[in-house]
C-alpha positions as CSV (number, residue, x, y, z in Angstrom):
1,M,0.0,0.0,0.0
2,K,1.2,3.5,-0.7
3,Y,1.5,6.2,2.0
4,V,2.6,9.8,1.8
5,A,4.8,11.1,4.6
6,L,4.4,14.9,4.7
7,V,7.4,16.6,6.4
8,Y,6.6,19.7,8.5
9,Y,8.9,21.9,10.5
10,Q,9.1,25.5,11.6
11,E,11.1,27.4,8.9
12,Q,12.5,29.7,11.5
13,I,14.3,26.8,13.1
14,I,15.8,25.8,9.8
15,N,16.7,29.5,9.0
16,A,18.5,29.7,12.4
17,M,20.7,26.6,11.6
18,S,24.4,27.1,10.8
19,E,25.3,26.2,7.2
20,Q,27.1,23.1,8.5
21,A,24.0,21.9,10.5
22,W,21.8,22.4,7.4
23,H,24.3,20.5,5.2
24,D,24.4,17.7,7.8
25,L,20.6,17.4,7.9
26,N,20.4,17.3,4.1
27,Q,23.1,14.5,4.1
28,E,21.1,12.6,6.7
29,C,18.0,12.9,4.4
30,I,19.9,11.7,1.4
31,A,21.3,8.7,3.4
32,G,17.7,7.9,4.6
33,V,16.4,7.9,1.0
34,E,19.2,5.5,0.0
35,R,18.2,3.1,2.9
36,L,14.5,3.4,2.0
37,S,15.3,2.8,-1.7
38,A,17.5,-0.2,-0.9
39,S,14.7,-1.8,1.1
40,G,12.1,-1.1,-1.6
41,H,10.0,1.3,0.5
42,Y,10.9,4.6,-1.3
43,L,8.8,5.5,-4.4
44,A,9.3,9.2,-4.7
45,G,9.8,12.4,-2.8
46,Q,11.1,15.9,-3.0
47,P,11.9,18.8,-0.6
48,L,9.9,22.0,-1.2
49,Q,11.2,25.6,-1.4
50,P,10.2,27.8,1.5
51,T,6.6,29.0,2.0
52,E,7.6,32.5,0.8
53,T,7.8,31.0,-2.7
54,A,4.3,29.5,-2.5
55,T,1.3,30.7,-4.5
56,T,-2.2,29.5,-3.7
57,V,-4.9,29.0,-6.4
58,R,-8.6,28.9,-5.6
59,V,-11.6,28.7,-8.1
60,R,-14.8,30.2,-6.8
61,D,-17.9,30.5,-8.9
62,G,-15.8,30.0,-12.0
63,E,-13.3,32.7,-11.1
64,T,-9.7,31.9,-10.5
65,L,-8.2,33.6,-7.4
66,I,-4.5,33.7,-7.0
67,S,-2.7,34.8,-3.8
68,D,0.9,34.8,-2.7
69,G,1.9,32.5,0.1
70,P,0.6,29.2,1.5
71,F,-3.1,28.5,2.1
72,A,-3.0,29.0,5.8
73,E,-0.7,30.4,8.5
74,T,0.5,27.4,10.6
75,K,3.1,26.9,13.3
76,E,4.8,24.3,11.1
77,Q,5.2,24.6,7.3
78,L,5.1,21.8,4.7
79,A,8.8,21.2,3.8
80,G,8.6,18.2,1.5
81,F,7.2,14.7,1.1
82,Y,8.1,11.0,0.8
83,L,6.0,8.6,-1.1
84,L,6.4,5.2,0.6
85,E,5.4,1.6,-0.1
86,A,4.5,-0.2,3.2
87,H,2.6,-3.3,4.1
88,D,0.3,-1.4,6.5
89,L,0.0,1.8,8.5
90,N,2.2,0.5,11.3
91,E,5.1,-0.1,8.9
92,A,4.5,3.3,7.3
93,L,4.7,4.9,10.7
94,Q,7.9,3.1,11.5
95,L,9.5,4.2,8.3
96,A,8.3,7.8,8.8
97,S,9.9,7.9,12.3
98,R,13.3,7.5,10.6
99,I,12.9,10.6,8.5
100,P,15.5,13.0,10.0
101,P,13.4,16.2,10.1
102,A,11.0,14.4,12.5
103,R,13.4,15.5,15.2
104,L,12.6,19.2,14.3
105,G,8.9,19.0,13.5
106,S,6.5,16.3,12.5
107,I,5.7,13.8,9.8
108,E,2.1,13.4,8.8
109,V,1.4,9.9,7.3
110,R,-1.6,9.4,5.1
111,P,-2.7,6.5,2.9
112,V,-2.8,7.3,-0.8
113,R,-6.3,7.2,-2.2
114,E,-6.5,5.5,-5.6
115,L,-8.8,7.1,-8.1
116,P,-11.4,4.9,-9.8
117,S,-10.7,3.8,-13.4
118,K,-11.7,6.2,-16.1
119,A,-15.3,5.8,-17.0
120,E,-15.8,4.6,-20.6
């Protein structure tokens, strides 16, 4: 079963890190992806640029509304995601607990919902 692990942390904590600490965290993430890949659990993933680069799109009554920034102000910001293959939620949670930024924020784990087949 597929699970997405959404990585959240406070950007201000990351911004306060030394260049070396940031580099070390990124190296830990790369090593973690290598371990997940070797065990067949890693399907995809990417870090995201900071929230200041976000743009939110809404469509209301046929009108497209575009605003700078993320959808909502939150204590922790979405920093990236991992798409994982796991036997069940327990295994997905175990895998997510090894994602290095979990020490700085949180990892939200959600099952992927498959869309129905295209109607003919």
